[in-house]
N, C-alpha and C positions, 0 to 999 in steps of 0.2 A: 751140256755138252761145251766145250771149249776145243779151243785150236790144238792142243795136245791128245785130244780124243783120237783114239787109232780107229778108222772106220774098219767094222767088223760084216757090215750088211747096209742095204740102203732099202729105203720103203718103197713100194711100188711105183708112188709120182716120181721119186727122182730115178729108178731104174729104166722106166720104161720112156723117158723122155726121149723126144726123136730131135738130134740135134741139128742144127743147119735146115737147109731147103731151099728148092727152085721158088723163085718169087710166085707161082703159083700154088706152093704150098705155103708159104708165106701169107699169101693174100686170105689163103682160106682159116688159116688159125687166127687171122687178126677179125675176120668176118664171124667167125663162130665165137669169139670173145665177144663181140657186138650182139650176135643171137642170143646168147645165153641171158645177157642183160635185160633185152627185150621179152625175152620169155617170162624172166621172172617179176617185170615189171605189169606184163600182162595177168599175170597169175596173182596180181597184187601181192608179190613179196618185197622187201626191200632190196635192190639188185646190187650184188657186190662181186668183187674182184678178189680170188685167192691167189697170194702173192709170195714167193719163196723169201724170206729171211735172208739179206744180204749182211749179213753181221759176224764178227769173231765167234760170236755163240753159237752160231749154225755152219761153222767152218770145220771141217776133218781132214786130216793128214792120212793118207793112205798108203804106208811104208811099202806095200808090193807095187804100186804104179809110180810110186814116188811123186805125187803130184796133189795139191790141196784140191778138195773137193767140197761141192755144198750140200748142207746137210738135207733133212725133210722137214724142218720147222717152217710153217708158213703165216701168214698174217693175212686177215681179212680186211678190204677198204668198201666200204660200203657208202652209198649214196644218201642213205638218212642216218647219217650220224655225224653231228656236228664237228667231231673232232677229224674225220674222214673224206667228208663231202667234195671239200675244193681238190686233194690228190683222186679222188674217184673221177671228179671232172677231167682233171687234167690227162689223167690215164687217157680216156677215150677220146679226147684232143689230139693227142701225141698218135694215138693207134690210127683214128680216122686219116691224119695228114700223111701217114706212112701208107696206108693203103691207096691213097690217091696218088702217091709217088710212082707204088707199083705199078698201078693202073696204068699211070703215063708211061713207064719204063723211063723214068727220071729219077736222077739222084740230087740230092743237096745235103748241104751243110748241117751240124747240128746246131750252129749259130742262125742260120737261115730259118731253122724248124721252130726255133724261140720265136722269129719275128712271126712266122707263118700263124702260128698259133695264138699269137699274145694280141688280145682286144680288151677292150672295157665290155663289161656284162650289162646289157640294156640301158636302162637309165640311171645304174647305180655307177658308184666311184672304183669299183672292185675291178681289176684288172685278172685275166686269167692265170697271166705269169706276172710277176714283178721283175724278175730278173734271170739271167741263161741259169743260174745256181738253183734255181726250182726245176726249171726243163730237164736239165741234162739227168738227175737222177731217176726221174720219170720214164726217161726212156731206158735206163738201164733195169729198171723194175720190170716195164715191156719186155724187153729182153729176155730176163730169164720166166717170166710168166709165158711166153709164147715158145721158149727154147730156140731164138734165131738172134742171131748177132745184127746190133745195131747196121752192120753193112749189108745185111741179109734184106734190111728193109730198105735199103738205098739211102742210107745217112752216112755221111762221111767227115771226118775231122780233118784240119789243116795236116799237109803232109809233114812230116818229121823223119829224117833220117837219108842217109843216101849210100849207094850200092855200085861199087866195080868189081870187076872180076873176071874169070874163065866162064862165061856164062851167056848164051844168046836168050832171049825172052820175047815174049809178044803181049803188050801191053794197048790194051782195047782194039787190036787188029792192028798196028805198028810194030814192027821187029825192032828190036834193041839189043845192040850187040854193047855188052857191058865192059868189051876190051877198050872199047872206043869213047870214052865218056870224059874225057879229058880230066881237069883236076876236081870238077864240082860232083861228078857222078849222076847215076841216075835215081832223081828224087823218089823216093819210094810213098806209094800212095796209101791213102787211108783203106780203101777196098782191093784186096790183092785176092779174091776169090778166082776158082779156075775159069769162071766165065768173062773174066777181066784178064788176068794174068796167067799164060801159060809160059811152060819152061822147054826152049829147045836145046841146042847141042850145049853141052856141058863139059867142060875138059877140067875143071876143078876137082882137088880132092879134100877138099876143106873148107870149112865157113868160118871166118873169125868176125866175130861183134866187139867193135870196141865202143866203150861209153862215150867218148868225145871226140868232137868233129874234128878239134885241132892236130889231135893225135892221129885220126882216121887220116887226113891230110898229108901227115909226114909219111905214113906208109904208103898213102897213094903214091904220093910225089916219088918214094924209093922205089915205086913197082914191086911192092913185097909181095903182091897179090899174084903176080905174073911170074916172080921168081920160086914161089912156092905153091904155085897152082891152086890159089885160093879165091873164093869169093868174098870181098871184102864191106862190110858195112858198119855204119854208126847209127846209135839212136839219139842223137843229141840228150843225152842223160838218161832218164828212164825209158826204155825201148817203148814206142809207141805200139798201139793195138795192131796196125798196119804192118809194122816191123817183126811183132812176135807173132801174129800169125803167117807172116811172108818165113820166118826161120824155121815155123813147125812144118809147113808145105817142101821148103827145101831140103829139111831131114829125111823126113819121111818119102818124099816122092823122090828125090835124087840121090838119096842115102849116102848124105855126107854127115862127117863129124862136125859139132859143133864147140868151136872154142870161144871164150867170152873173158874179154880184156877190160879192167874197171881200175878206177882209184882203189888206193889202199885203205879204205874208211867202212865204217859201218854201212854208209848210204851204196857204197860201190858193191860191196857186198850184197845187199840187198837186190840192186839191179840185178845181177847175177841169179839171187834165187827165185825173183819174178819169171825171168826167163826158163830158168829150170823146172819149178814147182808150181808156176802160178802165183797170182797175187789172191789175196782175200777178199777184195771187192771184185774181181772176176772169177772167184771160186767155181763160178757154175759153167764157164768156158775153159777152165784148164784142160779138158780131155783135147780141145781143139787148138791149144795156143802152147801149152807148156812144153818143153823139151827135155825128159828127165835124164838123156843121155848128154847133156853140155856138161864142158869142162871147163873149170874154171883156171886161166892161165896167170892170173896176175892180175894186179901187182899184190904180192903176200907181204905178210906182216914180216917176215923173214928176209925179204930180198933186200934191204939197206945193207945188212951185214954181209950176206951173200956177194953181193954185188959191189960193196963198197961204196956207197954212195955218201955223198960228204952229208954231215950233221945238219947244215945249213940250209936242206931242202924239205926238214920234216918240220910237221905244224903238229903243234899239241892239241890234244882231244879237248873238247868243250864239255862242259856238263850235258848239251844235248846228245852229242857222240858216244859219251861213256853210258848213258841212259838207253838209247838204242842199241847197243852193243850188250847190254843186259838183257834187253828185250830178246835180242836175238838168241843170244844163248840157251833159253829156255823153250825156242820153236823146236818143234819136233823133227822139223827138215834141215835144223842144225847140230842134231845131236849127234852125228859121225864123230869120233875121236879126232879126225883129220880137221874137222873145223872148229871144234872144241877148242883145240891146241892154237888154231889159226886166230880165233877171236880172243882167247886169253892172254895170248902173246902181244896183241895189239894194245890191250890194256894194260899189261903188265909195262911196255914200252912207254906208254901214254902220249904217242904221238902216230899220225897219219901221213900218208903221202901220196901225192897226187902222181898220175901216170906222166905229167910234164918234169918229175923230179930226174927219170932218166935221162933227161937231156943234159943232165950234170956231168955226162960220161960221155959226152959227144952228141951231136943234134942226130945222128941217125943211129945211134946206140940200139936203141928201139927195134929198130927193123934189120940192124946187121949182126947184132949180138944177142941180145935179151930175148926175144921171142926166137929166133932160131935154135938157140940151145934150149930153151922151155920145152918147144916142141920136139926136137932130136932125143933129150933125154927124159921125155916123159914128166917133166915137172909140172903136173898139174894136179887140182883136185876135184875130184866129181860127186 
């Protein structure tokens, strides 16, 4: 099974997944995981955990839903297996710590969880974890095993991204008017579920996600969001889980269209695709993060000529860029002729453009001419 496989059906294990849940439901799932292991030990069996495989080989693209989904391949992680015992132990350490957090109604960072669960085992020189790079994948394994986001297990990452616009919301009981957030905006938290963030008065007619903080600041300073009745976010590069989950909620709950503004390079295009179709790494949660209706408003490979940008603002594609572009041409979610044309034209020109290249036409060209024209003339890719 490859990423190019178009999903025709799902196994019962995949179809029956119960996404998300209340703290009580997540606690119950964690407890059930432990109860199963105890039951197997009591029965003198080798305790194991069945974990869905999170690799490209187990990812499918559903063209009807326009999202990337996880397949039904699973791997077993057993205690009495030399190659699996360490990860088995780590899985239950993380699960136990998460249950403690939920029982106490407390949250902590994934960094802090690493320190909470790290210790030397008995009189040995072996540690439960050596680096955070070991614990983070275990958290992701646990997420997909019990069908709950890490945020629902009360784990958060550092805030990434900011937002302003025609919207009032409530964050942990505090009312936030996004129209009055100054130059920095409201910092998007990692946990944005509806028990933490609720939406209030909304006068916006669209959402604009910008890849870069500097470009977002230009649009905010020029009050683009006020003039065009928008909610304006940035994701500091690849949009964080909190930003993606918030986008999903706003699109579905506030019924607003989403536009994405990124660099004209393979990495910018990939940022857009992750927002739209989901990511391979988080394929199991695309259904709660991906926004298939998202529209790409630039930068396009054709914009340099269309807007007469000077040649000295372009950057030559390097080998990594070219290799990435070729990979993307083969992805089923880039099979549409418009995207094939876009990527092929970039490779033909052999150059890429950053959003800041538009400043060569004037410091506020992006907010006063470029985006208004794109939106007015519906010059976007879907």
